[in-house]
N, C-alpha and C positions, 0 to 999 in steps of 0.2 A: 270448403273442406274438398281436400288432395284427395283420389281413392286410385289404388295400387292394387294390382294385383300378384302374388308373390305364390311360386309353382314350385313345390318340393319332393323332392325323390328321397325318400328312407333310406338310414342305413341300416344296418341289421338289429339293434338295442332299441330303436323307434318303431321299425315291422314288429318286432315280437311285443315292442310292451302295450302298442293297439292290439293286436291282435288278441294279446291277458286279456286286457283293461275293457276294450273295445270303443269301435271308433265312434260311441259316444261318450263314451264318458272323455277318453280322447279332442273330440271336439270342445266340448265344456272346458273342460281345462284350457284349451286353447283361447277360448273366448274372455275366459277370466283374466287369463293373464294380458289377453292385451288390451281389456280394459282397462286393465288396474296400469297399462303405461298411456291412460288420456286419449286412445285411438277406440277406434268401431268396427268389429269383424260386421261386416252383410250379410258373408257369405262363405262358407267352406263347403268343398268337396273333396271326395275321395276318387281315386281314377286308376282303371286296370290297364293306360297307359305305359307312354314314355315316364307322367310324372306319376307322383303316387299320391302327390293333394292340394290344392287349390285352394288357395283363403284370396278375398278381396276385401280390402282393410280403406276403412276415411281416417282421415287423420289432416292437423294442420301444418305436420312441421315431416319433411322427407325426411331428416334423417331422423326421425323418432322408427319412420318406416325399416332402413337400412340398418337400424341399430335394433330391431326385433330379429332381421332375417340373421346377424353376424350371431348374434343370441344362440340364434333355433342347432343356427350350425356349429357353436361351440357348445351346444347340450350332446351330441354326438347322436341327435336320434336322424338327425339327418345329413344323407350326403354330400349335397347337393342343391340350390337353391336358386332363382333366378325372379327381379322381380323390375315393374313397370308398371308407370303409371298409366291408369285408363278410363276413357270418358263416356259419360251417357250419350247419347243422341244429340242433345241440345247445347249440351259443353263440348260437342267435336262439331256440330251448329256451328259455334259464339267463336272458334277458330277461322272458319271457313266466312261468316264475316267480317270477322279484323282483318284476315288478311284482302278480304275484298277479291277473293279465287274469281268468281262470277265475271268483274267487271276488267282482269284482269290482260295487257296484252304484251306482246314481248315487243320489247326498245326499238324501234322503228318500223311499227307494223301499222299506224295509226292511216 
């Protein structure tokens, strides 16, 4: 199962809704929505930095992750989002192992 991190910047209506309903209520709503799409939300965090919210979602299809981001932007609650696939340490190591990074030599350097 692939894992994606999505970061969001609130639009004014999204910030107002979170302030009115509370972040825990909004997080529960998002968890339920993500689950209804056949995906799993591993974590959700709010930030006081450049991005207002960060979610880590697991799912089989990257198109589902992308569609969820588009729906979020289309809702008017968010002004901007960015998503990318992320890996735990073991998954990242598997990439090194498959690429044989430790055994690689530039051509002509034998």
